[in-house]
C-alpha positions as CSV (number, residue, x, y, z in Angstrom):
1,X,103.0,104.1,121.7
2,X,102.0,100.5,121.0
3,X,102.5,97.7,123.4
4,X,104.7,96.1,120.8
5,X,107.1,99.0,121.0
6,X,107.1,98.8,124.8
7,X,107.9,95.1,124.5
8,X,110.8,96.0,122.2
9,X,112.2,98.3,124.8
10,X,111.8,95.6,127.6
11,X,113.5,93.1,125.3
12,X,116.5,95.4,124.9
13,X,116.6,96.0,128.6
14,X,116.5,92.2,129.3
15,X,119.4,91.7,126.8
16,X,121.7,94.1,128.7
17,X,120.5,92.9,132.1
18,X,121.0,89.2,131.7
19,X,124.6,89.7,130.4
20,X,125.7,90.2,134.0
21,X,124.4,86.9,135.3
22,X,127.5,84.8,134.5
23,X,129.7,84.6,137.5
24,X,132.8,86.8,137.6
25,X,132.0,88.7,134.4
26,X,132.8,92.3,134.5
27,X,131.5,95.3,132.4
28,X,134.8,95.1,130.5
29,X,134.4,91.4,129.7
30,X,130.8,91.9,128.4
31,X,131.7,95.0,126.4
32,X,134.6,93.1,124.7
33,X,132.1,90.4,123.6
34,X,129.7,93.0,122.2
35,X,132.5,94.8,120.4
36,X,133.5,91.6,118.7
37,X,130.0,91.1,117.4
38,X,129.7,94.7,116.2
39,X,132.9,94.4,114.2
40,X,131.1,91.9,112.0
41,X,128.4,94.5,110.9
42,X,130.5,97.7,110.8
43,X,132.0,98.8,107.6
44,X,133.0,102.1,105.8
45,X,129.3,103.2,105.8
46,X,128.0,101.6,108.9
47,X,129.2,102.4,112.4
48,X,127.5,100.9,115.4
49,X,128.8,101.3,119.0
50,X,127.2,99.6,122.0
51,X,128.3,99.3,125.6
52,X,127.3,98.9,129.2
53,X,128.0,101.8,131.5
54,X,127.2,99.9,134.7
55,X,126.1,96.4,135.9
56,X,125.1,95.1,139.3
57,X,123.9,91.6,140.1
58,X,122.9,89.7,143.2
59,X,122.3,86.0,143.8
60,X,119.0,86.0,142.1
61,X,119.0,88.6,139.3
62,X,120.7,91.6,137.7
63,X,119.6,94.5,139.8
64,X,121.0,97.4,137.9
65,X,122.4,98.3,134.5
66,X,123.1,101.2,132.2
67,X,123.6,100.9,128.5
68,X,124.4,103.1,125.5
69,X,124.0,102.6,121.8
70,X,125.1,104.8,118.9
71,X,124.7,104.1,115.2
72,X,125.4,106.0,112.0
73,X,124.8,105.0,108.4
74,X,126.1,107.1,105.5
75,X,124.4,106.6,102.2
76,X,122.4,109.0,100.0
77,X,121.7,110.7,103.3
78,X,123.1,110.4,106.8
79,X,121.0,108.6,109.4
80,X,121.9,108.6,113.1
81,X,120.4,106.6,115.9
82,X,121.1,106.8,119.6
83,X,119.7,105.2,122.7
84,X,120.5,105.2,126.4
85,X,118.8,102.9,128.9
86,X,118.7,102.6,132.6
87,X,117.3,99.8,134.8
88,X,117.1,99.1,138.5
89,X,115.3,96.3,140.4
90,X,114.5,97.8,143.8
91,X,112.7,96.3,146.8
92,X,110.5,98.6,148.8
93,X,108.3,98.1,151.8
94,X,105.4,98.0,149.3
95,X,107.1,95.3,147.2
96,X,109.5,94.9,144.3
97,X,109.7,97.5,141.6
98,X,111.7,96.9,138.4
99,X,112.1,100.4,137.1
100,X,113.3,101.4,133.6
101,X,113.9,104.5,131.6
102,X,115.2,105.1,128.1
103,X,115.9,107.8,125.6
104,X,115.9,107.1,121.9
105,X,116.6,109.4,119.0
106,X,116.5,109.0,115.2
107,X,118.1,111.8,113.2
108,X,117.2,111.8,109.6
109,X,115.4,113.9,106.9
110,X,112.0,112.3,106.6
111,X,110.9,114.5,103.7
112,X,114.1,113.9,101.8
113,X,113.7,110.1,102.3
114,X,110.0,109.7,101.6
115,X,108.7,112.9,100.0
116,X,106.3,115.5,101.3
117,X,103.2,113.7,100.2
118,X,104.0,110.5,102.1
119,X,105.0,112.5,105.2
120,X,101.8,114.4,105.0
121,X,99.8,111.2,104.8
122,X,101.6,109.8,107.8
123,X,101.5,113.0,109.8
124,X,97.8,113.5,109.0
125,X,97.0,110.2,110.9
126,X,98.7,111.4,114.2
127,X,95.5,112.0,116.0
128,X,94.1,108.6,114.9
129,X,97.3,106.8,115.9
130,X,97.2,108.6,119.3
131,X,93.7,107.3,120.0
132,X,94.7,103.8,118.8
133,X,97.5,103.8,121.5
134,X,94.9,104.3,124.2
135,X,92.6,101.7,122.7
136,X,95.4,99.1,122.5
137,X,96.4,99.7,126.1
138,X,93.0,99.7,127.7
139,X,91.6,96.8,125.6
140,X,94.3,94.5,126.8
141,X,93.7,95.2,130.5
142,X,90.1,96.1,130.6
143,X,88.9,98.2,133.6
144,X,92.3,97.8,135.3
145,X,94.0,100.1,132.8
146,X,93.9,103.9,132.7
147,X,95.5,105.8,129.9
148,X,95.8,109.4,128.8
149,X,97.3,110.8,125.6
150,X,97.7,114.4,124.5
151,X,99.0,116.0,121.3
152,X,100.6,119.0,122.9
153,X,102.3,120.6,119.9
154,X,101.1,120.2,116.3
155,X,102.7,122.7,114.0
156,X,102.0,123.4,110.3
157,X,103.8,125.5,107.8
158,X,102.2,128.1,105.4
159,X,101.2,125.3,103.0
160,X,99.4,123.3,105.6
161,X,102.1,120.6,105.9
162,X,102.6,119.2,109.4
163,X,106.2,120.0,110.4
164,X,106.3,119.0,114.1
165,X,104.4,117.2,116.7
166,X,104.8,116.2,120.4
167,X,102.7,113.4,121.9
168,X,102.6,112.6,125.6
169,X,101.3,109.2,126.8
170,X,100.6,107.9,130.4
171,X,99.3,104.5,131.3
172,X,98.8,102.7,134.6
173,X,97.5,99.2,135.4
174,X,95.7,98.4,138.7
175,X,96.5,94.7,139.3
176,X,93.5,94.3,141.7
177,X,91.1,95.1,138.8
178,X,92.4,92.7,136.2
179,X,89.8,90.7,134.4
180,X,89.6,87.0,135.3
181,X,90.9,86.1,131.8
182,X,94.1,88.1,132.4
183,X,96.5,86.4,134.9
184,X,98.9,88.8,136.6
185,X,101.9,86.8,135.0
186,X,100.7,88.1,131.6
187,X,100.8,91.7,132.6
188,X,104.1,93.3,131.5
189,X,103.8,96.8,133.0
190,X,102.6,98.5,136.1
191,X,102.9,101.9,134.6
192,X,104.5,103.6,131.6
193,X,105.1,107.3,130.7
194,X,106.3,108.4,127.3
195,X,106.9,111.5,125.3
196,X,107.4,111.4,121.5
197,X,108.6,114.3,119.5
198,X,108.8,114.4,115.7
199,X,110.1,117.0,113.3
200,X,109.5,116.6,109.6
201,X,111.8,119.4,108.6
202,X,115.5,119.0,108.1
203,X,117.6,116.5,109.9
204,X,116.0,116.6,113.4
205,X,114.0,113.4,113.0
206,X,112.2,111.9,116.0
207,X,112.9,111.2,119.7
208,X,111.3,109.2,122.5
209,X,111.7,109.4,126.2
210,X,110.0,106.6,128.2
211,X,110.0,105.4,131.8
212,X,108.0,103.1,133.9
213,X,107.7,100.2,136.3
214,X,107.5,96.6,135.2
215,X,105.4,94.0,136.9
216,X,107.7,91.8,139.1
217,X,105.3,88.9,138.7
218,X,105.5,89.1,134.9
219,X,106.5,85.7,133.5
220,X,109.9,86.9,132.2
221,X,111.0,87.3,135.8
222,X,110.3,83.7,136.6
223,X,113.4,81.6,137.3
224,X,112.3,78.8,134.9
225,X,111.7,81.1,132.0
226,X,113.9,80.4,128.9
227,X,114.9,83.5,126.9
228,X,117.6,86.1,126.7
229,X,119.3,85.0,129.8
230,X,120.3,81.8,128.2
231,X,121.2,83.6,125.0
232,X,123.6,86.0,126.7
233,X,125.1,83.2,128.9
234,X,125.8,81.4,125.6
235,X,127.5,84.4,124.2
236,X,129.7,84.7,127.2
237,X,130.5,81.0,126.9
238,X,131.3,81.3,123.2
239,X,128.3,79.2,122.2
240,X,128.0,79.4,118.4
241,X,124.2,79.2,118.3
242,X,124.1,82.3,120.5
243,X,126.7,84.1,118.4
244,X,124.6,83.3,115.3
245,X,121.3,84.6,116.8
246,X,122.8,87.8,118.0
247,X,124.7,88.4,114.8
248,X,121.5,88.0,112.8
249,X,119.8,90.6,115.0
250,X,122.7,93.1,114.5
251,X,122.6,92.4,110.8
252,X,118.9,93.2,110.6
253,X,119.4,96.4,112.5
254,X,122.3,97.4,110.2
255,X,120.2,96.6,107.1
256,X,117.4,98.8,108.4
257,X,119.8,101.7,108.9
258,X,121.1,101.2,105.4
259,X,117.6,101.2,103.9
260,X,116.7,104.5,105.6
261,X,119.9,106.1,104.4
262,X,119.4,105.1,100.8
263,X,115.7,104.8,100.2
264,X,114.4,106.8,97.2
265,X,111.1,108.5,96.9
C-alpha cells in the first residue's frame, strides 16, 4: 500500500471528523447536508449513500467518529463500492493516540472489464509492487521505519492465470530515530497495518482492511492549519465555494464508478 493511498484514507477521515466542529451541529444535521450534495450526483444508474454513524467533539477537536459509504453504478456491468471508517482521538498516560480503522471493498469483474491479458500483466507484478510498498515506506523515514510485507495467498488456475492474492503489510515509525531532515510534524503515521485481498474471478473484486495510529504532532493536527476543517465548516454555513469544491469531488468519484462500469476491453 503506497503512502499516497494512506493519505487518501486520512483525508477521508479528516473530512468526516471536522464536520462535527461547528457548534450545536448534530449527526442528523450533518447527514442532511451530505444527502443534499449526493442528490446532485445520483441518477438512474448511480447511487451513492454516505452518512455518519457517530460523532463526538470536545473544545479542541473531534474525538470520535464513525462513517459509512455505499456506492453502486449500473452500466455494461455492475460495480459496487463500500467503505466503513472509525476514528478515535484518545489520550493515554504515554501520550495522545489518534487511532483509525477502515474497511473498503470494490465489487467488480476485473477480467470482464479489462480482459485476461491485462489482468495477467497487472497480477504478474504483485511481488514487485509489494516490494515497492516497503521501499516507499522505509525511504521516507530512513532508519526510523520498519516495514514487513507478505504475499500470503497467491492462487493460479490451470492455465497459469493468477486468480487471487492476499497481501499483508505492517509498518512502524520510531520518532526517536527520524533523520535530521525529517521533522516530526512531517510524519503522518506512527504505525499502520493493512490486508489487501484481490480476486480476479467473477464479481468478488478487491478489499482492504487498514488500521493504525496517526502522529498527534503531524501538521494537520495544528490549530492554525487550513484545510478540510474550513471546507466542512463552510458547508455547514452554506458557503457556495465549499459546496462547489465538495460537489466536484463527488462528481469525480461518480465519474470513476461510471468508467469502471462501462469500460471496454
